[in-house]
N, C-alpha and C positions, 0 to 999 in steps of 0.2 A: 551631834547633828545627824539626822536620819537620812540615809542615802537611798534613793529610789532605784530599785533594780528592775529592769523590764521583765515582764512575764515571758518566760520561754515560749509558752504556747502562743502568745500574741506575735512574737517574732516569726515563728514558724508560719502562722496564719498569713501575716503580711507578705512573707516570702513567696506565697502562692500567687501573688499578683505581679510577679516579675513580667515586665513588658518585653515583647520580642518585636523588633522593627522589621517589617517585610515590605516588599515593593507594593505600591498602590496600583491596582489594576486600571484605575481611571486616570492615573497620571500619565503624562507623556513619557514614552519609553522607546526602546529600540524596536518595539513591535510596530510603531507607527512608521512604516516604510512607504516610500512612494509606490502607488499602485501601478502595475504594468499597463502599458497601452492596450486598449481593447482589441487592437488588431495584431497584437503580438502572439506568435505561435508558442504555446506552452512547451516546456521541456518535459519529455516523457522519461521518468525514472523507472527503469525496469529492474526488478529485484528477483534474481534467480534464487529460489528457496534453498536453504541448507548449504552444504559445502564443507570441504575438509573432512574433519573427523565426525561431522554430523551428516550421515548419509540420507537422513529422512527415512521414508519407508522403502522397503526393498523386498521384492518378490520375483521368483524365477530368474534370479541373477540380473534384474533390472533395478538400478538404484535411482531413487527420486532425484538426488543431487545432480546426477548426470543428465537426466531428462530436462530438469528445469534450466540448466545452463545452456543446453543445446537449443531449446525453444527460445530462451531469452536472446541468444545471439542471432537467431533467425528473425525474431521480432525486431531487434535493433536494425537489421539490414532493411527490413520492409518499411519501418517507420522513417528511416533516413530517405528512402525513395519518396516518402510522403512529405518531405521537407521539414520533418520534425527534428529538433535537437534531441539527442538521446544520451542518457547517462545510465550506466549499469552499476549496480552495487558490488558486483564481482564479475570478473572476466575469466576466471580460472577456478580450479578446484581448491579453494581455501575457505576457511570458516570466517564469517562476518557476523559480529554480534548484532542483535536486533536493534539496539540503540544506535549503532553505527549506520545501519540501513536507513533508519529514520532520519538521522542527522544529514545523510546525503541529500535527502529530499528537502529537508527544512532549510538548507543553505540556499535553495533556489526560490526566488520570489514568485515565479510563475511556473508551476509544475503540475504534473499528474503522476501518481505513483501506482505501479502495477506490480504486485508480488505474484510470482508464478509457482504453483505447487501441483502435486499429484496426490491422490487420495488413497485410502486403504479401508478395508472392511473385513470383518471376520467371516463374512459370507462371500464366496467367490462369484456369486450371481449379481452382486450389487455393482452398478456402474453408472456412468453419466458425469455431467459437468455441473458445477455450482460455483457461484461467485459471492464473496462476502464483502460487506462494507461496514463502517464503524457504527457501533451502537451509540457512541457519543465520542466527540473529539475532546482530547485532553490537551491542556497547554503544555508546551515544552518544559523540561526540568528547570530551566533558568527562571521561569515564572513561578516564584515561590508561592506557597499557600500558607495559611495560618500555622505557625510553628513547624511547617513542612510535613504535617501529618495527613492532610486531606488533599485529594486531587481536585483540580479546578477544571470543570468542563467548560467548553466554549461552543455555545450553540450558534455562533455566527459563522462557523466554518462549515464548508460543504462536506457532508459525511460520506460522499461517494456513492450514494444510492442510485443516482441517475447514471453514472458511469458504469456501475455494476449491471444495470439493466441493459444497456447497449452492448456490453461485452458478452453477457450471457446470451442475449438474443442471437448475436453473430455466431457464437460457439454452437448453439443448438442447431441453427439453420445450416451452417457450413459443414459441421462435423456429423450431422444427423445423430447427435448424442442425446441420451436420455436427459430431459430437462429437470434438474434437481432444484432449480430456482435460485433466487438471490436471497441472502439472509443478513441481518445485522448481527454482529458478534463482537465480543470484547477481545479482539486480536490486537496485539501490541503494535504491529507495523501499520495498521490502518487507523488505530486510535490516536497515535502520537504524531502522525504526519499532519502538518497544517494544510496541505493541499488535498484535493480529492484523491482518495486512495481506495484500492480494492485488492483483495487476495483471490486469485483465480485457482480453483481446483479443477484442472483440465481433464481429469479422468481418474480411473482407479487402477493403480498398478497391481492390485490384488485380484483384479478381474482378468482371467486368462486371455479373453479375446482382446480387451483393451491393452493388456500387456504386450501381446503379440503385435498389435497395430503400432504401438509406440516404438517398436524396433525398426519401423519403416521410416526413412528420412522424409518421404513425401507426406506421410501422416503428420509428423512433427511440424513440417512446414505449413500444413493446413491449420494446425492449432495456432501457429504464429500469425498467419494471415487472418484468421478469425478474430484474434485479439486486436490486431491492427485495424480491422474493419470496424470493430466496436469502438475503438478510440476515435477513429475518423468520424463516425456518425455522432459520437458524443461532442466532439469539437465543433462540427458543423451546426449542431443544435444549440450548444451553450455559448459559442463564440461567433455570433453572426457578423460581427464587425471585421473578422478576418477576410480580406478580399480574396476572391477566387484565384487571382494571379499568384498569391502566396502558396496556394495549395495546388497549383497547376500540375506539378509533377506527380502529386498524389492521384489526381484524376487520370493521368496518363498511365501510371504504373499500378493502379489499384488492382489487387488480385482478383482474378475471375472466379466465380462460384464453381 
């Protein structure tokens, strides 16, 4: 009796068609959460860049991680006066992974994310402020893609461009800073947050003049107040359903130019 032996090549070929089951993006999932009320005030997630063993940039004995935390704490206080709920990704000098910063924001259904940084340049004459928003939004890691190899962009999410515009305008006007504009960029913390998110470069530590200004508490407070004003203008424009009474304390305590 003649026995049929499968061709090894055919077995290998068929093995290439192994199926991988992944979540269906169109199927009901945990992503389908109740939408927040239109008159709900968003939580502002403030992210002081760097921290711990990650100093960021450092010039003339001024470390970025210290400046970002100081401005973030000042921004928190100002935003609380505006009636905004505020969450910080760090409150002291310790390192926080980028994924953990993003996770903090993604746990909140109604949020705005602001990452604070300071810049550097090889030229000491370069200065000014600029604000970045996402080139595209990517789904969180739990939303798998085909075999896990390809990122899944989500065009339905706010990429933060409008928020960036309001914050940049306030920084330039209040700080009398050189306007370096707003830019889309593939930065992890703005790409992977599901809420509107920006990364603010509030000045150049490598610039001797701006470095000296950053040593002044009142100057750092002006940076915080500028960002807060940009957030307020953004919320007033994009969340018209929020009644004035909810922002009454903001109007009373709004920082003066």
